[in-house]
C-alpha positions as CSV (number, residue, x, y, z in Angstrom):
1,M,106.4,289.4,-67.5
2,Q,109.3,287.0,-66.9
3,R,108.4,284.1,-64.7
4,Q,110.2,283.6,-61.4
5,K,112.4,280.5,-61.4
6,I,112.3,277.8,-58.7
7,L,115.0,275.1,-58.4
8,I,113.6,271.9,-56.9
9,V,116.2,269.6,-55.4
10,D,114.9,266.2,-54.2
11,D,116.2,262.7,-54.7
12,D,112.6,261.4,-54.9
13,E,111.7,262.1,-58.5
14,N,108.0,261.6,-57.9
15,I,108.0,264.3,-55.1
16,A,110.1,266.6,-57.3
17,E,107.6,266.2,-60.2
18,L,104.6,266.8,-57.9
19,I,106.2,270.0,-56.5
20,S,107.0,271.1,-60.1
21,L,103.4,270.6,-61.1
22,Y,102.0,272.7,-58.2
23,L,104.4,275.5,-58.9
24,T,104.0,275.4,-62.7
25,K,100.2,275.9,-62.2
26,E,101.1,279.1,-60.3
27,C,103.1,280.3,-63.3
28,F,106.6,279.6,-61.9
29,E,109.3,278.2,-64.1
30,T,110.9,275.1,-62.5
31,K,114.0,273.0,-62.8
32,M,114.4,269.6,-61.1
33,V,117.6,268.0,-59.9
34,Y,118.1,265.0,-57.7
35,D,121.4,265.2,-55.8
36,G,123.6,267.8,-54.0
37,K,126.3,268.3,-56.6
38,E,123.7,268.7,-59.4
39,A,122.1,271.3,-57.2
40,L,125.2,273.5,-57.1
41,E,125.7,273.1,-60.9
42,A,122.0,274.0,-61.6
43,F,122.2,276.9,-59.2
44,A,125.0,278.4,-61.2
45,S,123.4,277.8,-64.6
46,F,119.7,278.2,-63.9
47,Q,120.1,281.2,-61.5
48,P,116.8,280.5,-59.6
49,D,114.9,283.1,-57.6
50,L,114.3,280.5,-54.9
51,I,115.5,277.0,-54.1
52,L,113.4,274.2,-52.6
53,L,116.1,271.9,-51.0
54,D,115.7,268.5,-49.6
55,V,117.9,267.8,-46.6
56,M,118.6,264.1,-47.4
57,L,120.4,264.0,-50.7
58,P,123.1,261.8,-52.4
59,S,126.6,263.1,-53.0
60,M,126.1,266.1,-50.8
61,D,123.3,266.7,-48.3
62,G,121.0,269.7,-48.4
63,N,122.5,271.4,-45.4
64,E,126.0,271.3,-47.0
65,V,124.5,272.6,-50.3
66,C,122.8,275.4,-48.4
67,K,126.0,276.3,-46.6
68,T,128.0,276.4,-49.9
69,I,125.4,278.6,-51.6
70,R,125.3,281.0,-48.7
71,Q,129.0,281.7,-49.1
72,D,128.3,284.1,-52.0
73,S,124.5,284.3,-52.4
74,N,121.4,285.4,-50.5
75,V,119.0,283.5,-52.8
76,P,116.0,282.4,-50.7
77,I,116.2,278.7,-49.6
78,I,113.4,276.6,-48.2
79,M,114.5,273.3,-46.7
80,L,112.3,270.2,-47.1
81,S,112.7,267.3,-44.7
82,A,110.9,264.4,-43.1
83,K,112.8,265.3,-39.9
84,G,110.8,267.4,-37.6
85,E,113.0,267.7,-34.6
86,T,113.9,271.1,-33.3
87,F,117.7,270.3,-33.7
88,D,117.2,269.7,-37.5
89,K,115.3,272.9,-38.0
90,V,117.8,275.0,-36.0
91,L,120.7,273.5,-37.9
92,S,119.3,274.4,-41.3
93,L,118.3,277.9,-40.1
94,T,121.8,278.4,-38.7
95,L,123.3,277.5,-42.1
96,G,121.3,280.1,-43.8
97,A,117.9,278.6,-44.8
98,D,115.0,281.0,-44.9
99,D,112.3,278.5,-44.0
100,Y,111.9,274.8,-43.1
101,M,109.0,272.5,-44.2
102,I,108.3,269.1,-42.8
103,K,107.2,266.3,-45.2
104,P,104.6,265.4,-46.0
105,F,103.3,268.9,-46.6
106,D,100.1,270.4,-48.1
107,S,100.5,271.7,-51.6
108,K,98.7,274.9,-50.8
109,E,100.9,275.6,-47.9
110,L,104.1,275.0,-50.0
111,V,102.9,277.4,-52.6
112,A,102.0,280.0,-50.0
113,R,105.4,279.8,-48.3
114,V,107.2,280.0,-51.6
115,K,105.3,283.2,-52.4
116,A,105.8,284.7,-49.0
117,V,109.6,284.1,-49.0
118,L,109.9,285.5,-52.5
119,R,107.8,288.5,-51.5
120,R,110.2,289.2,-48.6
121,S,113.2,288.6,-50.9
122,V,112.0,291.2,-53.4
123,Q,111.6,293.8,-50.6
124,T,115.0,293.0,-49.3
125,S,116.7,293.4,-52.7
126,A,115.0,296.7,-53.5
127,A,117.1,299.7,-54.1
128,K,118.6,301.0,-50.8
129,P,119.0,304.7,-50.3
130,S,122.0,306.3,-48.7
131,A,122.1,307.2,-45.0
132,T,120.9,310.7,-45.8
133,Q,117.9,309.6,-47.9
134,Q,115.9,307.5,-45.5
135,N,112.1,307.4,-45.8
136,G,109.3,305.3,-44.2
137,Q,109.8,303.2,-41.1
138,F,113.3,303.3,-39.8
139,V,115.4,303.6,-36.7
140,E,118.7,305.4,-36.6
141,Y,121.7,305.2,-34.2
142,P,125.3,306.1,-34.5
143,D,126.7,304.1,-37.5
144,L,123.4,302.1,-37.8
145,I,120.2,302.7,-39.8
146,V,117.6,299.9,-40.0
147,N,114.8,300.7,-42.5
148,L,111.8,298.4,-42.4
149,T,110.0,300.0,-45.3
150,N,112.6,299.1,-47.9
151,Y,114.3,296.3,-45.9
152,S,117.7,297.9,-45.7
153,V,120.5,298.0,-43.1
154,I,123.3,300.5,-43.3
155,Y,126.1,299.9,-40.8
156,K,129.1,302.2,-40.8
157,D,128.0,303.7,-44.1
158,K,127.9,300.3,-45.8
159,T,124.8,298.3,-46.8
160,V,124.6,295.0,-45.0
161,E,122.7,292.2,-46.7
162,M,120.6,290.0,-44.4
163,P,117.5,287.8,-44.7
164,P,114.1,289.4,-43.9
165,K,113.7,287.8,-40.5
166,E,117.1,288.9,-39.3
167,L,116.3,292.5,-40.4
168,E,112.8,292.4,-38.8
169,L,114.3,291.1,-35.5
170,L,116.9,293.8,-35.5
171,Y,114.3,296.5,-36.3
172,F,111.9,295.3,-33.6
173,L,114.6,295.3,-30.9
174,A,116.1,298.7,-32.0
175,S,112.6,300.2,-32.1
176,S,112.3,299.7,-28.3
177,P,115.8,300.6,-26.9
178,N,116.7,299.1,-23.5
179,Q,113.4,297.1,-23.4
180,V,113.9,293.5,-22.5
181,F,112.0,290.9,-24.6
182,T,111.7,287.2,-23.8
183,R,112.5,284.7,-26.6
184,E,108.8,283.8,-26.6
185,Q,107.8,287.5,-27.2
186,L,110.3,287.8,-30.0
187,L,109.0,284.5,-31.6
188,D,105.4,285.8,-31.4
189,H,106.2,289.2,-32.9
190,I,108.6,288.1,-35.7
191,W,107.6,284.6,-36.6
192,G,104.0,284.3,-35.3
193,Y,102.3,281.2,-34.1
194,E,104.2,278.8,-36.3
195,Y,107.4,278.8,-34.3
196,I,105.9,279.1,-30.8
197,G,108.0,276.9,-28.4
198,D,111.0,276.8,-30.8
199,T,113.0,279.4,-28.9
200,R,116.4,278.4,-30.3
201,T,115.3,280.0,-33.5
202,V,115.7,283.4,-31.8
203,D,119.2,282.5,-30.5
204,V,120.2,281.4,-34.0
205,H,119.1,284.7,-35.6
206,I,120.7,286.8,-32.8
207,K,124.0,285.0,-33.4
208,R,123.8,285.7,-37.1
209,L,123.0,289.4,-36.4
210,R,126.0,289.7,-34.1
211,A,128.2,288.3,-36.8
212,K,127.2,291.2,-39.1
213,I,126.4,294.0,-36.7
214,H,129.1,294.3,-34.0
215,D,128.6,296.0,-30.7
216,H,129.1,299.8,-30.8
217,S,130.4,302.2,-28.2
218,D,126.8,303.7,-28.1
219,W,124.7,300.6,-28.4
220,A,124.7,296.8,-28.4
221,I,122.5,293.7,-28.9
222,S,122.6,292.4,-25.3
223,T,121.7,289.1,-23.7
224,V,119.7,289.3,-20.6
225,W,120.5,286.0,-19.0
226,G,117.6,283.8,-18.2
227,I,115.2,286.1,-19.9
228,G,116.0,287.1,-23.5
229,Y,117.5,290.1,-25.4
230,K,117.4,293.8,-25.6
231,F,118.9,296.6,-27.8
232,E,120.9,298.3,-25.2
233,V,121.6,302.0,-25.7
234,K,124.5,303.2,-23.6
235,R,124.0,306.6,-22.1
């Protein structure tokens, strides 16, 4: 079986080597680079299954690298940073990161998060059936099908690529039409305890959803000011 490939980008060679050691023990193939421009070159040549990307890098910072990669790829990206402020997390998530880990981190947690993100990525990239061949857990509205079983979204007869958390958020809202959820409720259901209190994470993902799934004459992702969001079905 071919090993999954992890690209490690960190300007601290000792940290990069330590991360590589952890992941190699878990049977991943790794490649290490130490600045932003090298990261883009390695991404093209190494074709990793996941990128561990430090925020603070020479030549081009991690957020800019993430933004550049997201222009044409949905490869999973986990940001690594000593910055733990909410603003820094939200910025990276807005630019397309799938997760954000604060240094110093526990090696077991790092490995667990890598495996979790890869697992969701595999589900997302699985073969997606046409609108007439839906199975499993899915919700369907005019011009929209969200399937949680195979992690697919079909909007106006076209498959829309989106990270797992965006899809899970859309499915959760669409599964309870016209029900209002607070940001805290959405955090609890979609992200769990880890993100409790960081409500801007929800706003970021809603914004990204709206950029891909535009309001329809029959339904919309609506903001309920001062409370949260709902999937509004117009009757």
